[in-house]
N, C-alpha and C positions, 0 to 999 in steps of 0.2 A: 779624698772622697768624703763629702759632707754626710754626717749621720748623727743621730741621737739614739739613746737607748731609752725606750719607753719604760714606764714603771712596772709593766708586766714582764719585762725582760726582752721583748722583741727589739731587734735592731732596725731602726727606720733609716734607711739610706735614701737620700734624695738627690743623688748625683746623676741618675739616669735621665735621659731626655728622649721621649717623654717619660715622665715619672708617674707610675701607677698609684702612688699613695699621696701625691701632692695635688692640691686643689687651689684655685684662685678665686678671689671674690673682691668686690668693690662695694662701698656703701651706696645707698640710693642717692644720697645728696651729691657725692662725688660723681656718680654716673650721670646725673642730671646736668652736669656742667658740659657734657659733650653734646654737640648739635650737628646735624647733617652728616657728612661723610666723616668717618672716624678712622684714624690711623691705628691699626691694631697694635702696633709696637708701642705707641704712646700710651694707649689704654692699658696694655700689659704691665708697663712700668708703674702704673698707679695702683695696681691690684695688690692686695695682701695675699699671703700664702698660708696654707695650713696642711699639715700631714695628718692622715688618718691611719691609726694602727690597725693592721688587718687581724690582729689577734684579740684585742680588747675593745676596739672602736674608740679609744681615746683620740681626741683632737689636740694637736699641738699647733697653736696659732702664733705666727711670727708677726706681731703687731708692729714692730719697729725694725723690720728687716732681719736678715740672717746674722748680723753682727751681735744682736742681743738674744738672750735666751727666750725661747717660745713660752707661751702661757698654756698650761695644761687644762683641758676640759674633759670631764668624765660624765657619762650618762647617769642620770639620777638613780635609776634602778640598780646600777652597778655600785653606786656609792653606799647603798643601804645593805650590801651583802658583806 
């Protein structure tokens, strides 16, 4: 069961389908490569994933797939506390 532990201590499990804490995104440049009818499965494979911690709102972005460690992003106002 894939999971990471957020720095706030929350366990972020992302094995559930659909996953309530996982989001998908694609760059504007990559998206512009698609024209006409789009195969949703092909588009899905090109998207990056991130997890959002429900406790502290940190984002954990998997820039290079799930085999590499995600990059952590924290809201600016929480950084100053």
